[in-house]
PDB file of N, CA, C and O in Angstrom:
ATOM      1  N   MET A   1      16.133  -1.189 -13.460  1.00  0.00           N
ATOM      2  CA  MET A   1      15.434  -1.839 -12.638  1.00  0.00           C
ATOM      3  C   MET A   1      15.252  -0.197 -11.980  1.00  0.00           C
ATOM      4  O   MET A   1      16.132   0.664 -11.970  1.00  0.00           O
ATOM      5  N   VAL A   2      14.042  -0.084 -11.523  1.00  0.00           N
ATOM      6  CA  VAL A   2      13.748   0.671 -10.388  1.00  0.00           C
ATOM      7  C   VAL A   2      13.950   1.137  -9.439  1.00  0.00           C
ATOM      8  O   VAL A   2      12.973   0.771  -8.786  1.00  0.00           O
ATOM      9  N   LYS A   3      14.752   1.946  -8.568  1.00  0.00           N
ATOM     10  CA  LYS A   3      14.936   1.917  -7.480  1.00  0.00           C
ATOM     11  C   LYS A   3      14.043   2.641  -6.698  1.00  0.00           C
ATOM     12  O   LYS A   3      13.736   3.777  -7.059  1.00  0.00           O
ATOM     13  N   ILE A   4      13.525   2.106  -5.566  1.00  0.00           N
ATOM     14  CA  ILE A   4      12.390   2.621  -4.754  1.00  0.00           C
ATOM     15  C   ILE A   4      13.167   2.332  -3.051  1.00  0.00           C
ATOM     16  O   ILE A   4      13.647   1.382  -2.432  1.00  0.00           O
ATOM     17  N   GLU A   5      12.960   3.530  -2.873  1.00  0.00           N
ATOM     18  CA  GLU A   5      12.994   3.518  -0.910  1.00  0.00           C
ATOM     19  C   GLU A   5      12.264   3.995  -1.058  1.00  0.00           C
ATOM     20  O   GLU A   5      11.707   4.700  -1.899  1.00  0.00           O
ATOM     21  N   LEU A   6      12.113   3.336   0.527  1.00  0.00           N
ATOM     22  CA  LEU A   6      10.852   3.187   1.560  1.00  0.00           C
ATOM     23  C   LEU A   6      11.359   3.844   3.045  1.00  0.00           C
ATOM     24  O   LEU A   6      11.712   2.897   3.747  1.00  0.00           O
ATOM     25  N   TRP A   7      11.515   5.102   3.754  1.00  0.00           N
ATOM     26  CA  TRP A   7      12.216   5.403   4.630  1.00  0.00           C
ATOM     27  C   TRP A   7      11.000   5.286   6.272  1.00  0.00           C
ATOM     28  O   TRP A   7      10.019   6.025   6.359  1.00  0.00           O
ATOM     29  N   GLY A   8      11.305   4.404   7.214  1.00  0.00           N
ATOM     30  CA  GLY A   8      10.301   4.324   8.336  1.00  0.00           C
ATOM     31  C   GLY A   8      10.626   3.412   9.104  1.00  0.00           C
ATOM     32  O   GLY A   8      11.602   2.741   8.768  1.00  0.00           O
ATOM     33  N   THR A   9      10.088   3.158  10.084  1.00  0.00           N
ATOM     34  CA  THR A   9       9.776   1.840  10.804  1.00  0.00           C
ATOM     35  C   THR A   9       8.948   0.804  10.484  1.00  0.00           C
ATOM     36  O   THR A   9       7.886   1.330  10.153  1.00  0.00           O
ATOM     37  N   PRO A  10       8.844  -0.513  10.391  1.00  0.00           N
ATOM     38  CA  PRO A  10       8.081  -1.791   9.729  1.00  0.00           C
ATOM     39  C   PRO A  10       6.479  -1.368  10.628  1.00  0.00           C
ATOM     40  O   PRO A  10       5.284  -1.295  10.344  1.00  0.00           O
ATOM     41  N   GLN A  11       7.388  -1.162  11.874  1.00  0.00           N
ATOM     42  CA  GLN A  11       5.497  -1.753  12.912  1.00  0.00           C
ATOM     43  C   GLN A  11       4.811  -0.529  12.660  1.00  0.00           C
ATOM     44  O   GLN A  11       3.814  -0.363  13.362  1.00  0.00           O
ATOM     45  N   CYS A  12       5.133   0.533  11.696  1.00  0.00           N
ATOM     46  CA  CYS A  12       3.996   1.587  11.476  1.00  0.00           C
ATOM     47  C   CYS A  12       3.010   1.557  10.560  1.00  0.00           C
ATOM     48  O   CYS A  12       3.403   1.487   9.396  1.00  0.00           O
ATOM     49  N   ARG A  13       1.649   1.593  10.765  1.00  0.00           N
ATOM     50  CA  ARG A  13       0.648   0.906   9.886  1.00  0.00           C
ATOM     51  C   ARG A  13       0.676   1.675   8.294  1.00  0.00           C
ATOM     52  O   ARG A  13       0.408   1.074   7.254  1.00  0.00           O
ATOM     53  N   ARG A  14       1.175   3.554   8.406  1.00  0.00           N
ATOM     54  CA  ARG A  14       1.337   4.116   7.083  1.00  0.00           C
ATOM     55  C   ARG A  14       2.283   3.400   6.423  1.00  0.00           C
ATOM     56  O   ARG A  14       2.079   3.132   5.239  1.00  0.00           O
ATOM     57  N   TYR A  15       3.662   2.900   7.163  1.00  0.00           N
ATOM     58  CA  TYR A  15       4.430   2.327   6.761  1.00  0.00           C
ATOM     59  C   TYR A  15       3.993   1.435   5.214  1.00  0.00           C
ATOM     60  O   TYR A  15       4.041   1.445   3.984  1.00  0.00           O
ATOM     61  N   GLN A  16       3.387   0.438   6.893  1.00  0.00           N
ATOM     62  CA  GLN A  16       3.157  -0.706   5.854  1.00  0.00           C
ATOM     63  C   GLN A  16       1.977  -0.968   4.638  1.00  0.00           C
ATOM     64  O   GLN A  16       1.961  -1.803   3.734  1.00  0.00           O
ATOM     65  N   LYS A  17       0.972   0.132   5.012  1.00  0.00           N
ATOM     66  CA  LYS A  17      -0.240   0.356   3.916  1.00  0.00           C
ATOM     67  C   LYS A  17       1.314   0.805   2.218  1.00  0.00           C
ATOM     68  O   LYS A  17       1.479   0.048   1.262  1.00  0.00           O
ATOM     69  N   MET A  18       2.076   2.106   2.429  1.00  0.00           N
ATOM     70  CA  MET A  18       2.842   2.580   1.826  1.00  0.00           C
ATOM     71  C   MET A  18       3.440   1.221   0.650  1.00  0.00           C
ATOM     72  O   MET A  18       3.183   1.018  -0.536  1.00  0.00           O
ATOM     73  N   ARG A  19       4.401   0.422   1.733  1.00  0.00           N
ATOM     74  CA  ARG A  19       4.995  -0.832   0.919  1.00  0.00           C
ATOM     75  C   ARG A  19       4.134  -1.546   0.487  1.00  0.00           C
ATOM     76  O   ARG A  19       4.551  -2.382  -0.315  1.00  0.00           O
ATOM     77  N   THR A  20       2.783  -1.571   0.750  1.00  0.00           N
ATOM     78  CA  THR A  20       1.909  -2.366  -0.116  1.00  0.00           C
ATOM     79  C   THR A  20       2.001  -1.816  -1.567  1.00  0.00           C
ATOM     80  O   THR A  20       2.519  -2.286  -2.580  1.00  0.00           O
ATOM     81  N   SER A  21       1.106  -0.287  -1.250  1.00  0.00           N
ATOM     82  CA  SER A  21       0.532   0.282  -2.497  1.00  0.00           C
ATOM     83  C   SER A  21       1.940   0.641  -3.160  1.00  0.00           C
ATOM     84  O   SER A  21       1.754   0.848  -4.359  1.00  0.00           O
ATOM     85  N   VAL A  22       3.395   0.802  -2.778  1.00  0.00           N
ATOM     86  CA  VAL A  22       4.519   0.612  -3.966  1.00  0.00           C
ATOM     87  C   VAL A  22       4.252  -0.932  -5.093  1.00  0.00           C
ATOM     88  O   VAL A  22       4.022  -0.921  -6.302  1.00  0.00           O
ATOM     89  N   GLN A  23       4.389  -2.155  -4.155  1.00  0.00           N
ATOM     90  CA  GLN A  23       4.498  -3.284  -4.634  1.00  0.00           C
ATOM     91  C   GLN A  23       3.375  -3.738  -5.142  1.00  0.00           C
ATOM     92  O   GLN A  23       3.624  -4.758  -5.785  1.00  0.00           O
ATOM     93  N   ASP A  24       2.121  -3.440  -5.165  1.00  0.00           N
ATOM     94  CA  ASP A  24       0.728  -3.061  -5.901  1.00  0.00           C
ATOM     95  C   ASP A  24       0.792  -2.464  -7.688  1.00  0.00           C
ATOM     96  O   ASP A  24       0.583  -2.770  -8.862  1.00  0.00           O
ATOM     97  N   ALA A  25       1.275  -1.348  -6.703  1.00  0.00           N
ATOM     98  CA  ALA A  25       1.246  -0.479  -8.254  1.00  0.00           C
ATOM     99  C   ALA A  25       2.753  -0.773  -9.072  1.00  0.00           C
ATOM    100  O   ALA A  25       2.584  -0.468 -10.252  1.00  0.00           O
ATOM    101  N   ALA A  26       3.801  -1.137  -8.895  1.00  0.00           N
ATOM    102  CA  ALA A  26       4.956  -1.571  -9.498  1.00  0.00           C
ATOM    103  C   ALA A  26       4.560  -2.984 -10.631  1.00  0.00           C
ATOM    104  O   ALA A  26       4.914  -3.259 -11.778  1.00  0.00           O
ATOM    105  N   ALA A  27       3.601  -3.687  -9.561  1.00  0.00           N
ATOM    106  CA  ALA A  27       3.296  -4.739 -10.373  1.00  0.00           C
ATOM    107  C   ALA A  27       2.066  -4.854 -10.977  1.00  0.00           C
ATOM    108  O   ALA A  27       1.888  -5.753 -11.799  1.00  0.00           O
ATOM    109  N   ALA A  28       1.241  -4.125 -10.710  1.00  0.00           N
ATOM    110  CA  ALA A  28       0.506  -3.724 -11.968  1.00  0.00           C
ATOM    111  C   ALA A  28       0.664  -2.752 -13.399  1.00  0.00           C
ATOM    112  O   ALA A  28      -0.192  -2.431 -14.223  1.00  0.00           O
ATOM    113  N   LEU A  29       2.483  -2.355 -13.303  1.00  0.00           N
ATOM    114  CA  LEU A  29       2.389  -1.458 -14.575  1.00  0.00           C
ATOM    115  C   LEU A  29       3.663  -2.232 -14.862  1.00  0.00           C
ATOM    116  O   LEU A  29       4.450  -1.814 -15.711  1.00  0.00           O
ATOM    117  N   GLY A  30       3.995  -3.873 -13.860  1.00  0.00           N
ATOM    118  CA  GLY A  30       5.192  -4.674 -14.911  1.00  0.00           C
ATOM    119  C   GLY A  30       6.514  -4.023 -14.556  1.00  0.00           C
ATOM    120  O   GLY A  30       7.372  -4.599 -15.225  1.00  0.00           O
ATOM    121  N   LEU A  31       7.021  -3.158 -13.863  1.00  0.00           N
ATOM    122  CA  LEU A  31       7.754  -2.895 -13.146  1.00  0.00           C
ATOM    123  C   LEU A  31       8.713  -3.546 -12.508  1.00  0.00           C
ATOM    124  O   LEU A  31       8.275  -4.086 -11.493  1.00  0.00           O
ATOM    125  N   GLU A  32      10.263  -3.780 -12.756  1.00  0.00           N
ATOM    126  CA  GLU A  32      11.408  -4.465 -12.270  1.00  0.00           C
ATOM    127  C   GLU A  32      11.699  -3.678 -11.262  1.00  0.00           C
ATOM    128  O   GLU A  32      11.900  -2.500 -11.557  1.00  0.00           O
ATOM    129  N   PHE A  33      11.795  -4.031  -9.971  1.00  0.00           N
ATOM    130  CA  PHE A  33      12.006  -2.358  -9.142  1.00  0.00           C
ATOM    131  C   PHE A  33      12.809  -3.099  -7.923  1.00  0.00           C
ATOM    132  O   PHE A  33      12.598  -4.287  -7.678  1.00  0.00           O
ATOM    133  N   GLU A  34      13.541  -2.486  -7.339  1.00  0.00           N
ATOM    134  CA  GLU A  34      14.329  -2.945  -6.359  1.00  0.00           C
ATOM    135  C   GLU A  34      13.943  -2.009  -5.284  1.00  0.00           C
ATOM    136  O   GLU A  34      13.985  -0.779  -5.271  1.00  0.00           O
ATOM    137  N   LEU A  35      13.463  -3.059  -4.166  1.00  0.00           N
ATOM    138  CA  LEU A  35      12.591  -1.552  -2.752  1.00  0.00           C
ATOM    139  C   LEU A  35      13.581  -1.881  -1.556  1.00  0.00           C
ATOM    140  O   LEU A  35      13.899  -2.812  -0.816  1.00  0.00           O
ATOM    141  N   GLN A  36      13.814  -0.824  -1.763  1.00  0.00           N
ATOM    142  CA  GLN A  36      15.615  -0.429  -0.490  1.00  0.00           C
ATOM    143  C   GLN A  36      14.181   0.300   0.484  1.00  0.00           C
ATOM    144  O   GLN A  36      13.401   1.189   0.145  1.00  0.00           O
ATOM    145  N   GLU A  37      14.258  -0.532   1.827  1.00  0.00           N
ATOM    146  CA  GLU A  37      14.332  -0.421   3.245  1.00  0.00           C
ATOM    147  C   GLU A  37      14.311   0.389   3.763  1.00  0.00           C
ATOM    148  O   GLU A  37      13.199   0.488   4.282  1.00  0.00           O
ATOM    149  N   ILE A  38      14.982   1.249   4.028  1.00  0.00           N
ATOM    150  CA  ILE A  38      15.475   2.117   4.921  1.00  0.00           C
ATOM    151  C   ILE A  38      15.016   2.627   6.830  1.00  0.00           C
ATOM    152  O   ILE A  38      14.532   3.724   7.110  1.00  0.00           O
ATOM    153  N   ASN A  39      15.306   1.598   7.804  1.00  0.00           N
ATOM    154  CA  ASN A  39      14.276   1.325   8.825  1.00  0.00           C
ATOM    155  C   ASN A  39      15.296   1.407  10.074  1.00  0.00           C
ATOM    156  O   ASN A  39      14.957   1.393  11.258  1.00  0.00           O
ATOM    157  N   ASP A  40      16.834   1.510   9.488  1.00  0.00           N
ATOM    158  CA  ASP A  40      18.179   2.058  10.609  1.00  0.00           C
ATOM    159  C   ASP A  40      18.021   2.841  11.247  1.00  0.00           C
ATOM    160  O   ASP A  40      17.772   3.853  10.591  1.00  0.00           O
ATOM    161  N   SER A  41      18.009   3.147  13.102  1.00  0.00           N
ATOM    162  CA  SER A  41      17.477   3.934  13.453  1.00  0.00           C
ATOM    163  C   SER A  41      18.554   5.479  13.350  1.00  0.00           C
ATOM    164  O   SER A  41      18.230   6.658  13.489  1.00  0.00           O
ATOM    165  N   GLY A  42      20.041   4.788  13.021  1.00  0.00           N
ATOM    166  CA  GLY A  42      20.990   6.063  12.974  1.00  0.00           C
ATOM    167  C   GLY A  42      20.562   6.414  11.189  1.00  0.00           C
ATOM    168  O   GLY A  42      21.191   7.347  10.690  1.00  0.00           O
ATOM    169  N   GLN A  43      19.945   5.978  10.650  1.00  0.00           N
ATOM    170  CA  GLN A  43      19.617   6.578   9.229  1.00  0.00           C
ATOM    171  C   GLN A  43      18.326   7.505   9.496  1.00  0.00           C
ATOM    172  O   GLN A  43      18.117   8.697   9.266  1.00  0.00           O
ATOM    173  N   LEU A  44      17.554   6.496  10.066  1.00  0.00           N
ATOM    174  CA  LEU A  44      16.445   7.620  10.291  1.00  0.00           C
ATOM    175  C   LEU A  44      16.351   8.916  11.077  1.00  0.00           C
ATOM    176  O   LEU A  44      15.496   9.793  10.956  1.00  0.00           O
ATOM    177  N   ALA A  45      17.631   8.867  12.097  1.00  0.00           N
ATOM    178  CA  ALA A  45      17.467   9.842  13.213  1.00  0.00           C
ATOM    179  C   ALA A  45      18.203  10.955  12.158  1.00  0.00           C
ATOM    180  O   ALA A  45      18.261  11.990  12.821  1.00  0.00           O
ATOM    181  N   GLN A  46      18.709  11.177  11.009  1.00  0.00           N
ATOM    182  CA  GLN A  46      19.823  12.163  10.338  1.00  0.00           C
ATOM    183  C   GLN A  46      18.371  13.143   9.641  1.00  0.00           C
ATOM    184  O   GLN A  46      18.309  14.297   9.218  1.00  0.00           O
ATOM    185  N   SER A  47      17.135  11.839   9.803  1.00  0.00           N
ATOM    186  CA  SER A  47      16.017  12.886   8.611  1.00  0.00           C
ATOM    187  C   SER A  47      14.654  13.043  10.130  1.00  0.00           C
ATOM    188  O   SER A  47      14.240  12.279  11.002  1.00  0.00           O
ATOM    189  N   ASN A  48      14.458  14.086   9.832  1.00  0.00           N
ATOM    190  CA  ASN A  48      12.841  14.918  10.606  1.00  0.00           C
ATOM    191  C   ASN A  48      11.988  13.762  10.534  1.00  0.00           C
ATOM    192  O   ASN A  48      11.292  13.472   9.560  1.00  0.00           O
ATOM    193  N   PRO A  49      12.050  13.285  11.326  1.00  0.00           N
ATOM    194  CA  PRO A  49      11.206  12.298  12.060  1.00  0.00           C
ATOM    195  C   PRO A  49       9.837  12.369  11.724  1.00  0.00           C
ATOM    196  O   PRO A  49       9.135  11.373  11.550  1.00  0.00           O
ATOM    197  N   LEU A  50       9.253  14.135  11.583  1.00  0.00           N
ATOM    198  CA  LEU A  50       7.722  14.346  11.000  1.00  0.00           C
ATOM    199  C   LEU A  50       7.697  13.741  10.048  1.00  0.00           C
ATOM    200  O   LEU A  50       6.650  13.094  10.075  1.00  0.00           O
ATOM    201  N   ASP A  51       8.376  13.486   8.941  1.00  0.00           N
ATOM    202  CA  ASP A  51       8.364  13.496   7.722  1.00  0.00           C
ATOM    203  C   ASP A  51       8.209  11.834   7.243  1.00  0.00           C
ATOM    204  O   ASP A  51       8.127  11.452   6.076  1.00  0.00           O
ATOM    205  N   LEU A  52       8.197  11.188   8.154  1.00  0.00           N
ATOM    206  CA  LEU A  52       8.198   9.643   7.918  1.00  0.00           C
ATOM    207  C   LEU A  52       6.734   9.150   8.000  1.00  0.00           C
ATOM    208  O   LEU A  52       6.098   9.607   8.950  1.00  0.00           O
ATOM    209  N   PRO A  53       6.049   8.249   7.123  1.00  0.00           N
ATOM    210  CA  PRO A  53       7.622   7.173   6.701  1.00  0.00           C
ATOM    211  C   PRO A  53       7.458   8.076   5.044  1.00  0.00           C
ATOM    212  O   PRO A  53       6.333   8.435   4.696  1.00  0.00           O
ATOM    213  N   ARG A  54       8.498   8.320   4.278  1.00  0.00           N
ATOM    214  CA  ARG A  54       9.014   8.673   3.513  1.00  0.00           C
ATOM    215  C   ARG A  54       8.887   7.621   2.373  1.00  0.00           C
ATOM    216  O   ARG A  54       8.971   6.416   2.605  1.00  0.00           O
ATOM    217  N   LEU A  55       8.683   8.127   1.147  1.00  0.00           N
ATOM    218  CA  LEU A  55       9.092   6.893  -0.165  1.00  0.00           C
ATOM    219  C   LEU A  55       9.617   8.030  -1.002  1.00  0.00           C
ATOM    220  O   LEU A  55       9.358   9.230  -0.912  1.00  0.00           O
ATOM    221  N   CYS A  56      10.519   7.304  -1.948  1.00  0.00           N
ATOM    222  CA  CYS A  56      10.983   7.683  -2.436  1.00  0.00           C
ATOM    223  C   CYS A  56      10.964   7.329  -3.916  1.00  0.00           C
ATOM    224  O   CYS A  56      10.746   6.121  -3.820  1.00  0.00           O
ATOM    225  N   LEU A  57      11.069   7.640  -5.574  1.00  0.00           N
ATOM    226  CA  LEU A  57      10.956   7.261  -6.506  1.00  0.00           C
ATOM    227  C   LEU A  57      12.344   7.719  -7.442  1.00  0.00           C
ATOM    228  O   LEU A  57      12.305   8.814  -8.003  1.00  0.00           O
ATOM    229  N   ASP A  58      13.714   6.740  -7.606  1.00  0.00           N
ATOM    230  CA  ASP A  58      14.888   7.694  -8.132  1.00  0.00           C
ATOM    231  C   ASP A  58      15.567   8.510  -7.681  1.00  0.00           C
ATOM    232  O   ASP A  58      16.545   8.980  -8.262  1.00  0.00           O
ATOM    233  N   GLY A  59      15.164   8.842  -6.522  1.00  0.00           N
ATOM    234  CA  GLY A  59      16.078   9.744  -5.657  1.00  0.00           C
ATOM    235  C   GLY A  59      14.663  11.071  -5.328  1.00  0.00           C
ATOM    236  O   GLY A  59      14.810  12.154  -4.761  1.00  0.00           O
ATOM    237  N   GLU A  60      13.854  10.705  -5.692  1.00  0.00           N
ATOM    238  CA  GLU A  60      12.817  11.678  -6.103  1.00  0.00           C
ATOM    239  C   GLU A  60      11.853  11.345  -4.823  1.00  0.00           C
ATOM    240  O   GLU A  60      11.459  10.191  -4.655  1.00  0.00           O
ATOM    241  N   VAL A  61      11.453  12.498  -3.843  1.00  0.00           N
ATOM    242  CA  VAL A  61      10.703  11.898  -3.179  1.00  0.00           C
ATOM    243  C   VAL A  61       8.872  12.044  -3.305  1.00  0.00           C
ATOM    244  O   VAL A  61       8.491  13.200  -3.489  1.00  0.00           O
ATOM    245  N   ILE A  62       7.986  11.179  -3.235  1.00  0.00           N
ATOM    246  CA  ILE A  62       7.061  11.117  -4.010  1.00  0.00           C
ATOM    247  C   ILE A  62       6.033  11.758  -2.947  1.00  0.00           C
ATOM    248  O   ILE A  62       5.429  12.809  -3.164  1.00  0.00           O
ATOM    249  N   ALA A  63       5.876  10.787  -1.456  1.00  0.00           N
ATOM    250  CA  ALA A  63       5.199  10.798  -0.596  1.00  0.00           C
ATOM    251  C   ALA A  63       5.688  10.916   1.076  1.00  0.00           C
ATOM    252  O   ALA A  63       6.751  10.378   1.386  1.00  0.00           O
ATOM    253  N   SER A  64       4.992  11.533   1.983  1.00  0.00           N
ATOM    254  CA  SER A  64       6.021  11.375   2.889  1.00  0.00           C
ATOM    255  C   SER A  64       4.367  11.473   4.158  1.00  0.00           C
ATOM    256  O   SER A  64       3.192  11.832   4.076  1.00  0.00           O
ATOM    257  N   ARG A  65       5.063  11.046   4.938  1.00  0.00           N
ATOM    258  CA  ARG A  65       3.846  10.954   6.292  1.00  0.00           C
ATOM    259  C   ARG A  65       2.658  10.406   5.943  1.00  0.00           C
ATOM    260  O   ARG A  65       1.999   9.744   6.746  1.00  0.00           O
ATOM    261  N   ASN A  66       2.259  10.648   4.646  1.00  0.00           N
ATOM    262  CA  ASN A  66       0.364   9.777   4.396  1.00  0.00           C
ATOM    263  C   ASN A  66       1.309   8.921   3.433  1.00  0.00           C
ATOM    264  O   ASN A  66       2.490   9.062   3.116  1.00  0.00           O
ATOM    265  N   PRO A  67       0.284   7.927   3.071  1.00  0.00           N
ATOM    266  CA  PRO A  67       0.344   6.634   1.612  1.00  0.00           C
ATOM    267  C   PRO A  67      -0.161   7.245   0.933  1.00  0.00           C
ATOM    268  O   PRO A  67      -1.274   7.692   1.208  1.00  0.00           O
ATOM    269  N   PRO A  68       0.643   7.586  -0.574  1.00  0.00           N
ATOM    270  CA  PRO A  68      -0.793   8.131  -1.966  1.00  0.00           C
ATOM    271  C   PRO A  68      -1.532   6.953  -2.165  1.00  0.00           C
ATOM    272  O   PRO A  68      -1.451   5.795  -1.756  1.00  0.00           O
ATOM    273  N   LYS A  69      -2.280   7.586  -2.917  1.00  0.00           N
ATOM    274  CA  LYS A  69      -3.857   6.255  -3.399  1.00  0.00           C
ATOM    275  C   LYS A  69      -2.626   5.892  -4.541  1.00  0.00           C
ATOM    276  O   LYS A  69      -1.705   6.501  -5.086  1.00  0.00           O
ATOM    277  N   GLU A  70      -3.409   4.014  -4.556  1.00  0.00           N
ATOM    278  CA  GLU A  70      -2.184   4.011  -5.914  1.00  0.00           C
ATOM    279  C   GLU A  70      -2.426   4.197  -7.098  1.00  0.00           C
ATOM    280  O   GLU A  70      -1.729   3.650  -7.952  1.00  0.00           O
ATOM    281  N   SER A  71      -3.423   4.976  -7.416  1.00  0.00           N
ATOM    282  CA  SER A  71      -3.812   5.237  -8.771  1.00  0.00           C
ATOM    283  C   SER A  71      -2.774   6.529  -9.047  1.00  0.00           C
ATOM    284  O   SER A  71      -2.144   6.702 -10.090  1.00  0.00           O
ATOM    285  N   VAL A  72      -2.745   7.461  -7.771  1.00  0.00           N
ATOM    286  CA  VAL A  72      -1.518   8.513  -8.016  1.00  0.00           C
ATOM    287  C   VAL A  72       0.091   7.876  -7.960  1.00  0.00           C
ATOM    288  O   VAL A  72       1.082   8.452  -8.407  1.00  0.00           O
ATOM    289  N   LEU A  73       0.070   6.638  -7.340  1.00  0.00           N
ATOM    290  CA  LEU A  73       1.311   6.434  -7.302  1.00  0.00           C
ATOM    291  C   LEU A  73       1.648   5.563  -8.728  1.00  0.00           C
ATOM    292  O   LEU A  73       2.701   5.703  -9.350  1.00  0.00           O
ATOM    293  N   ARG A  74       0.688   4.752  -9.077  1.00  0.00           N
ATOM    294  CA  ARG A  74       1.024   4.484 -10.511  1.00  0.00           C
ATOM    295  C   ARG A  74       1.506   5.556 -11.189  1.00  0.00           C
ATOM    296  O   ARG A  74       2.632   5.486 -11.683  1.00  0.00           O
ATOM    297  N   GLU A  75       0.825   6.569 -11.302  1.00  0.00           N
ATOM    298  CA  GLU A  75       0.757   7.897 -12.188  1.00  0.00           C
ATOM    299  C   GLU A  75       2.361   8.739 -12.391  1.00  0.00           C
ATOM    300  O   GLU A  75       2.718   9.302 -13.426  1.00  0.00           O
ATOM    301  N   LYS A  76       3.245   8.622 -10.974  1.00  0.00           N
ATOM    302  CA  LYS A  76       4.081   9.040 -10.651  1.00  0.00           C
ATOM    303  C   LYS A  76       5.418   8.298 -11.054  1.00  0.00           C
ATOM    304  O   LYS A  76       6.537   8.778 -11.235  1.00  0.00           O
ATOM    305  N   MET A  77       4.854   6.615 -11.169  1.00  0.00           N
ATOM    306  CA  MET A  77       6.186   5.764 -11.196  1.00  0.00           C
ATOM    307  C   MET A  77       6.045   5.517 -13.049  1.00  0.00           C
ATOM    308  O   MET A  77       6.842   4.826 -13.684  1.00  0.00           O
ATOM    309  N   LEU A  78       4.664   6.372 -13.763  1.00  0.00           N
ATOM    310  CA  LEU A  78       5.002   6.294 -15.084  1.00  0.00           C
ATOM    311  C   LEU A  78       5.585   7.415 -15.383  1.00  0.00           C
ATOM    312  O   LEU A  78       6.326   7.144 -16.328  1.00  0.00           O
ATOM    313  N   GLN A  79       5.677   8.470 -15.139  1.00  0.00           N
ATOM    314  CA  GLN A  79       6.389   9.851 -14.706  1.00  0.00           C
ATOM    315  C   GLN A  79       7.938   9.720 -14.968  1.00  0.00           C
ATOM    316  O   GLN A  79       8.778  10.452 -15.493  1.00  0.00           O
ATOM    317  N   ILE A  80       7.952   8.865 -14.562  1.00  0.00           N
ATOM    318  CA  ILE A  80       9.543   8.763 -13.729  1.00  0.00           C
ATOM    319  C   ILE A  80      10.108   7.097 -14.814  1.00  0.00           C
ATOM    320  O   ILE A  80      11.144   6.609 -15.265  1.00  0.00           O
ATOM    321  N   PHE A  81       9.206   6.913 -14.785  1.00  0.00           N
ATOM    322  CA  PHE A  81      10.542   5.547 -15.252  1.00  0.00           C
ATOM    323  C   PHE A  81      10.030   5.376 -16.635  1.00  0.00           C
ATOM    324  O   PHE A  81      10.846   4.748 -17.308  1.00  0.00           O
ATOM    325  N   LYS A  82       8.559   5.843 -17.546  1.00  0.00           N
ATOM    326  CA  LYS A  82       8.526   5.538 -18.730  1.00  0.00           C
ATOM    327  C   LYS A  82       8.853   6.203 -19.568  1.00  0.00           C
ATOM    328  O   LYS A  82       8.783   5.807 -20.732  1.00  0.00           O
TER     329      LYS A  82
END
């Protein structure tokens, strides 16, 4: 199972777009995944707030601040998980 972490606040539009892109890309590739959304203010305070939202695939930071295009995200997922 693929482990995906999404750091940020759910109220943020970029966070929402990043979550949707991740779910769509994983579904298009047929990957089983666990999306861990880290939006606890205590945990977020330990990281640089200017780098949020942040997307990590299997511990590797794939994107921060701006959501990647879904095609780029699918390519990264293939490189890491296939």
